N, C-alpha and C positions, 0 to 999 in steps of 0.2 A: 423691401429693407425699409430704416429709416438712412438719415444722412447718416455718415461717420467722422461729422468734424470731434466728435467726445466718443469715436471708438476706443477702447482703451480704460477707460473713464468708469469710477462706479461712483454709483450713489447708494446712500442708504438713506433711504425716508421714515422718521416717524411722527406722523403728522394725520389730519382729520380734515373733513369736511372740504373746500375748497383751495383755499388761498397757496398753504406751501404743497399739497398736490396738485395745483396746477405747474409749480416751479419746477415738479418731478416730474411732469408730461413733457415739458418743455423741452428739458434736458436730455428724456428718453426720446421726443422727436430729433434731435440732433444727435443721437450714437451711444447713448450714457446707456450702462444697465444700470439702473435704479432696480434699486430692493425693498419693497415696502413694505414695513415690519407693521403690524397688526397685531391686536390681541386677539388671546384664538376665540373666546367666547364672542366677540360684543363685534356686530357687523359699525361699520362705517355709518354714522347719518344718509351720505350720499349713495348708499349700498341698500336698497332692496324699501324704502321706507319715501313716503311720496312726498315728492317736489314740487312747491308752485301748484300745489292740490290732482298734479300730476299723477294717476300714481303705476308704477311699473308695470305690475302685472297686465296692463290692457295695453303693452305692446310688447313683452318681453324683454327691453332694456331697459339698465334701470343709468339711465343718459347720464348725471350729473355725477356719476363713479367712473364712467367710461372716458366723458371728457377729462378727466382730472387725473386720471391713472395707466390711461392709456399707455401700453407698449413696456408697463413696468412688469416686474417679476413679484409675489409675494408669499411670504412668511408667516406665520401667529407664532410671536414671541408671548409669552408672559414677565415682564421685564422686571417683575415686584419679584421674581423665586431666583433663588441662583443659578439656578441651571439658563432661566433667562436670560440671565447677566453674565454670564458664561459664553452665551448665544451670542449677545447682543458687541463683547468685548470681541469674538472673534469676527461681526461683520465688519468692524468700525475698522481694527485693525488691516481690514483686506479694503478701506475705503476710500475714495479722496475727498467725498465731500459728505457731510452728515447735514439734513434738511429735518428743520422741525415745527412745531406751531405747538409745543409743550407750554404751556405755562413757567412759568421761572421755580414756581413750588413743586410741579408734578417734575420739574426737568432734574429737581436737586433730587426730589425722593427717588426718583429711578435710577439714580446717579446716568445721567446722558448730559451734563451740564457739560461746558464750555471744560473747564479743568478737568472733569473726569475723561472726555474722550479725549483730550490732546493730552491727558496720560498714556494713552494707550498708542496714538497714532499725534506726533506733532505737528506735522505739517499739514494736519487735517482742514479741511474750507467747512467754516462749521457757519450753515446757515441758520439764520431766525424770523420764523415771519409772528410778528405782533398787531396788536389791535391800534399802541399809541407809542411803541417805541420803546428803548431800551432804558432811557433813563426816562427822570420826574415822577413824579405822585403816582401816577398811573400803570407805569412800567410793568405793577405784574398785575395787572387786569385786562380778562379777554376784551375780543370783541371781534364785530358783525361789518360785514362791509355795509351795510345799510346804516348801520348808525357810525360809525369810523369813518369809512369813507362816503359814506353819501351827506347823512345830514350834519356831521361836524365842521364838514372845511367849509361849509357853505353851498352846495350845489344842488342839497335841496330847497334851499330856501331860493339860491336865481329861480329853481326849475318852478317854482309856485309862485314869485309874482306875474307870472302873466296868467294864473290860472284862480278860480275861485273855491278850492281850495288845497289843501299842500298835495304835492307830487310825489307818491314813493318811489324811488328807484324803478325804472325803468323792467327791471328783470333779474335773478336771481343771479349772484356770484358774479356782476358787472365789475365790481371790486378787485373781488376774489380774485380775477383774471387776470387782471392789467397785473397787480401787483404781482401777481407770480409771475409773469413774465417779466416786471422787474426785475423778483430776486432771481431769474433765471441768470439774466444780465451781468448781474453786482457777483453771480457762481462763475460766472465764465470769465469775468474780468481776472478773480482773484485766482484761479486755475491760470490764469498766462502768465499772472506775477509766479505765482509756484513754479511755475516751467521756467520763468528767467532767473528766478531768484533762491528756491527752495522753500518760501519761506508762506507758511499758512496764511487764514485769514480767518475774520469773525465777520460775516454778511449779516446787514439787519435789514428790513424793508420792514415797513407797516402799512396798514392801511390807511392809517392819516396820512403820514408822510405822502402816498403814492396819492392819495388824492389829492391832498393840498399842492401837490408838483399838476395833475391834471386840468389843477384850478387854480393855475398859478396868477393868470392875465388877472384874478378876479381878486388873487390875495393882499398881489403886488399895488395894485391900483386901489385897492379900497387904505392901505396905506399912506401912496403918495399924494391920495386926495380927498382923506378923512372921508370917508363913506364908508356902509355897511357893505354896501357892491354895486360892482358895474350896473346901472339900470337897465332893464328887460324893457321892452314896450311889447303892449297888443298891435295887433293886426295894423292897424290903421292910423295906429302912430312907429311906425319905423321908419328910422332915419335917414335910410337906403332905399327905397322903392324897389329895386333892380336886386335884394337883398330880402328875399320875402318868398314865403309862398303862396300859392296861386288855386283855386277849385277851378276845374274842372267842368264842363257841360255836365260829365258823369259820374261827376263826384266825385274827381280825383285829385289829389293834391302831388303840386309840382313847386319844389324848392328853387330859388332864382339863386345865384351869389356871384353876382354882376357888380364883383368889385373894382375893374375896372371901366368905369360908369362910360364914360362920355366914349370909348369905344361899342361897349357893349349896348346902349342906349338908342344911339343912329342904327344902329345896322338893326336892331329887333324891330323899333319904332315903321323902318322901312318894310320888311320882311311883311311885317302884318299887317301893310297898306294901310299906314295910318302916320303919314310923313309932315301930314299938319301936326302934329305934337313936338318934333323939332322946333318947328317955328311959335309955339305957346309961349311965353316971357317966364310962366310956373312951373315949365318942363325944363327947360333949354339947356340948364347948367344944375351941375351935381347940389349948390350950396342952394338954390332953387327951384330943386326936387325936395332938397330935406326940411326949406321953409314949408311948404307946399304939401309934404308928404303924404298927407289924409288924398288930396284930391288924384293925387300923382297915382295913390294906391288904388285910390275906388275906378280910375279909369282904366287899371290895370286889369281888376275885379272884373270889370266889367267885356273887356278883351278876351279874357282867358274863360271864361264862362259862357264865350258866345260858340267854342271850339269843342271836341272832345280830347280823348286822348292821346288817339293817333295821330291827330292832326299834330299835336305839340310834339309828339316823340321826334314826326319823320321832320317837323320845322324845327327846332330847336336842336336836333340833332344837327344843322346843319349852321347854326350859328357858333359863332366866337364865346359866348357866355356859358359858363357851366352852369350844369343845372343836373335834376334827379327827381324820378318821382321818389313820394314819400312809401315807402314799399311797405310791405306786412316781411314777418319772419319768413316765412315760406317761399314769401317771393323772392326775399335776399339768397335764399337756397338755391332757388334756380335761376339767380342773376346771370347771363350771359358771360359778363365779366369775370364772376365767381369760379363756373363753371371752367369755363379757358383754363382755368388761372388753377386750378383744383387747391381751393381757400379749403372748398367743402371735399371729401370725401368718403367712401365706400368702405364699410371695412364688413367683416365677415364674421359675425361667432355663432360655432354651431352653424343650427339652420336659421341664423338672421342676420341681412343686409340691412346696417343702420348706418346711419349717415354721421361723422364727425368732421368738425371743421379745425383744421391746419391751426399749429401756431404760425404768428405773422410771419418770420424772416424765411426764404426759400434761399437755395446756394445752388449755384454752380449752371442755374438755367434749367433745373430740374425740380420737375413736382415733386411732394413731400410724398410718402410712404407709413401709413398708420397701419399700428397693430391693435388688436383688442385689451384691455383691460382685465388682467386676470381676477378669475376667484378669488375668494375668501382665503388664503394660505397655500393655493394651490400649489406653489412651489416650496413650500416647507422643505421636504426631503430635500430634492435635489440642490437648495441651495446649500441645504447642511452639509451633505456630502462634500460640495465642493472646497466646501472651507474646513474640511477633515475631519468631520465626525462620521464613526463608524454607524452600520444599522443598528448596531448594540445600543447605540451611547443613544442614539436619536429613536429607538424603543423606549428605553427608560426615562427619558424625556417628553418623551408622551406623557408615558403610563403616570410620571408625576405632575403632568399638566403643562413644564413648561413653554412646550412645545405646541402646536396643531398636529 
């Protein structure tokens, strides 16, 4: 079972793609009853459509749908119809939280804007996921994470400084999943205040705001130092040779993070049997190594290239210098620390066993337990019955096309 921190909290979610749905997924991981509302005749773009050129039919799992909708229930409601409006009013009336990434014009058209729903549930927590924020000239415009989170915030420009071409976002939904976690945290804070005061809230997170938060050192530094960005350097021009990536003899990259340089440098050079480098005036202090970074990095390149990964894994495992193998996603999924901490868990859906990554927060020293995402409209009958609709009413709603 999922965690029970939000047991008894009901969330109604009217959203698509990955940002807002991932917030609902985190809340479901924490124990909330999340009811996803979908249009009866249209699959979510994450459900059954190729993502990043990977067709679902080859593995039998719509992996982006599962990532962002695990643990939820799903009802099919046509919000354009009078019957669908009745169903939405019933759902919202029982809800603590409403999550949406609908554009303002769509919220008004479907009558699910803040004023519409707080008229039904005055102390509702109303959570809005957007591209650019709720105010300003682009408040009504849509956005995606590769544009608003990656490109617009300066991240893409910074990543591309050390490349010969533009560096795209490393993978699908990078900004969506980060922003969804932030939105879930905002919702949890609003629920806490409501528990204390009875007051509802409107919670806003945008792709632009979360991207700027994650890139805030560069954003702030650009204003203080009157620069376009914090400069990024290619390998041989890095200011600290012990914060760099080095290639082993068997062509694997090892990334060092020797921030406490004096301690780390002395230990490292002694362990690799190059103590004479400690007496080299070019490498004797952090300032000297920065001034002679190219020479120091060239020396480290030669040292690392002389041994295979297995050697470096054993040696660096004994030293104080933080380091990591530059892993593939496949390797990350099997990383012993990820496995030991259940960061990646196995979920069963029908005849399929498949992996899902848990949301980051764990509670009470207990691994998370995830459940599959629902099928499109899978729980329509169940949820409507819970909300007082009779079978006859449900049949009439189905016949009219108001529900799935």
